[in-house]
N, C-alpha and C positions, 0 to 999 in steps of 0.2 A: 574312592581306595578301599577296596576289598580287605577285608580283614581274614587270614590265613587261618585255616578251621584249627589247626594245632597252636596256634595260641589264645592265650584270653586276651580278654582287651585290656587289660592291663598290662600284661606283657607286650602286647601289639605297639599301643601307644607310647610303653618306654623306647621297646625298639623304634622305633619313627622317630620319634625327637632325638634320642639320643644319636643317631643316626643323621640327623639335621645340624646335632651341632658340630658332630665328626669332619663332615663336608665344609665344612663353613658356608652352611645354607642360614642358619642361626650364628650369629656372631657373639665372640666374647664382649661381655657387656651387654647385649641385646634382651629388652624387655618381651618377655612369652607374656602372649595374650591368650590365656588358658583356655577360654571360651571359642575363640577361633580354632585356635591348635586343633581341641578337641573335635568343631565342626568339619576344616581341615579331611580329618581322619578319620571322621565317620562314629565317632564314641562320645558317649558322655562324662560329662565334667567329674564324674566321680573315677572312674580308671582314669583320667588325665591326670587327675590330681593326685593320683596314687603311682604314677609313674614320673611325676616331677620329684615326689617325695624321694623316690628311691635315687634321681638323682641326684638332688641331695647329696643324696648321705655318699655319693660316688664324689664326689664334690665338681658335677659337670655342673651343676644347676646350685642357685642360692636361693635361698627362701626367706625372705624377710618376716617379720613379726606379725606385717599387715596380713600374712600370706602372699604375697607380691613375691612374682619367680623373675628371676632372670638367668642369662648366660653365665655363670663364670667367668670371672676374668683371668685371663695369663698373667702370671710376675717371674720374675728371673728370682724371687726369693720364694715361691715354691715350685720351680725347677730345681733352685740349688737344693731346697728339702728333700724331693724326691730324688735328686740324685745323690744325696748323701746317705741313705738307708739304701738305696738299691745296690752300693757302692760296697755296702756291707752282707747287704742278704743274701744278693743273687750268688755271691759265691758261696757263702754259707751252704746253699738251697743245694748248688751244683755237687759240692764236696757228699752232703750225704744224700744226693743222688748216686754218686758213686760209690758208696756201700750199700745203698737200698734199691738198685732199680733190680728190676724183674724184667724178665721175657718180653712182658706184656710192655713193658716200658721202653725194652731197647727198642721194641718192634715201634711205637709211637714216637720215638725222637729220630728215627730215621724216617718215617715218613714225613713229618714235618720235613727234616732236613731236606727233604727230595720234593717237595714243592714250595720252599725258596727261592726266588730271582732274586740279582741285583737291583738293589734301591735306586732310584733317580727323582730328580724335580717331578716325573711325569708319572710315577707310581701311582697306582689307585689305593683305596682305603682296604682291597682284600691283599693288594702287594703287601704293607705295610704290617696286616694282620697273620698274614703268612711268617713273618718274621716273630711276630710276639708269640705263637702257635708254638712255636719253637722253643723257645724260653720257657712257656708254660709246660711242654712234653719235662725239659729241665727238671723244672723246680717240682712237680707232681709227681717223681722220681723219687724226690726225699721223702715221700712217702709222711711228710711232717703237715699235717692238718692247720697247724695252727699258724706257721710259717707261707704253707698254700696259700690259706685265705688273706695274708696283709701282703702278699705278691701281688696275688688279683686285684684289691682294691689296689694298689700302687699304679699297677699297668691303667688300669682304667682312666686314673689319672694321668697318667704319664703320656698318651697317647696323643694327644693335643701338641702336647709339648715339643713331640717326634714328630710331627708330621713339621711345625715350623721350624726345627731343626732341619729337615731333611731339604726346604724351599732352599737353603741358604748353605747344604755343604756344596763344594766342587766336587762335581761327577768327574770319576777318574778310571781309567783301568785298575790303577794299582791300587783305590781306596776298595775299587770291589772288589780285588782279588785279598785285598787284607782283612774284608771282612768275612770273608768267605774260609780265611781262613785259618782264624778264630772260628767260626762254630766248628770246622772240622775237628780243630784241638779240643772245644769242649765236647765232643761229640762223642770222640775216641776216649778221653780220657773217664769220662763217667761208662761207656761200655764195657772199659777193659775195668772198670773199679778203684781207676787210681784215684784217689778223694786228693792228693796233694795238688797235684796237675792239674785237677778239674778246678779246684778253688784260683789257683795262680792265671789260667787261664780266663777264665769269667772276669776275673777283676781287670787283666787288662784290658778284658772284652767290654766292662762299664763302664774304665776310665774313657777309651775312646767309641762310646758310642751316642748316639741324638740328643739323648737326654742331657749327657753333657755338652754339646754344642748352644743346646737349647738356653742354657744359661746366657752365655755369653749373647745369641741371639737379641734376647730379651732385656737384657744389660746394656745393650747398645742401642736400649728405644727404639728396635726394631718390630717391636710387637704386631702393632696393628698394624701396619704394613704387611707383613709376612702372615697373619690370622687372617687376612680377608682375600688374600689369594685362592 
């Protein structure tokens, strides 16, 4: 496997291991053979260790006191904690975005919205990522660096939970229309500078999100079945 010239070996190792975790090739709880991974990716142990440390900081990998690494497990407790924080911070970010968005932000939000497609059980990581890009465009328009960094970290951890929930959500035209309508309402409020409506619309959206569904999926003991699909 060749390394893109645009990436350092550290960044390449990070992106490749992260992708394997996200697509389920490396399952929750699986031990990571660092030498084997490094050889497969064509890098030395040093960039591999740096990549795993970065993934550990993001909560996707767990490194113990003996430097052994494994893919972090998925729990209903963490899903609930992530949801609780997002339930408060995403609406705050939407309100701030309505107050501080620029013309450039508006174009980014519109472009992200146009790239989204309804999600279903067959949706790819790219399709799921397009929905994240929309939310990222919203909270980056807040121009609050502290809040942006926190939400970037939260979404890094939440991505695997969203995948699990997507496998369990019942697909329907009604559900797709609901989600699309919520996105339009959030976008409209932010663009028009209506902070109160943006906050309310985002609150409603988060409460019906994949992150919320993931709590129920994991609490019902289906995490292992879902995580390995």
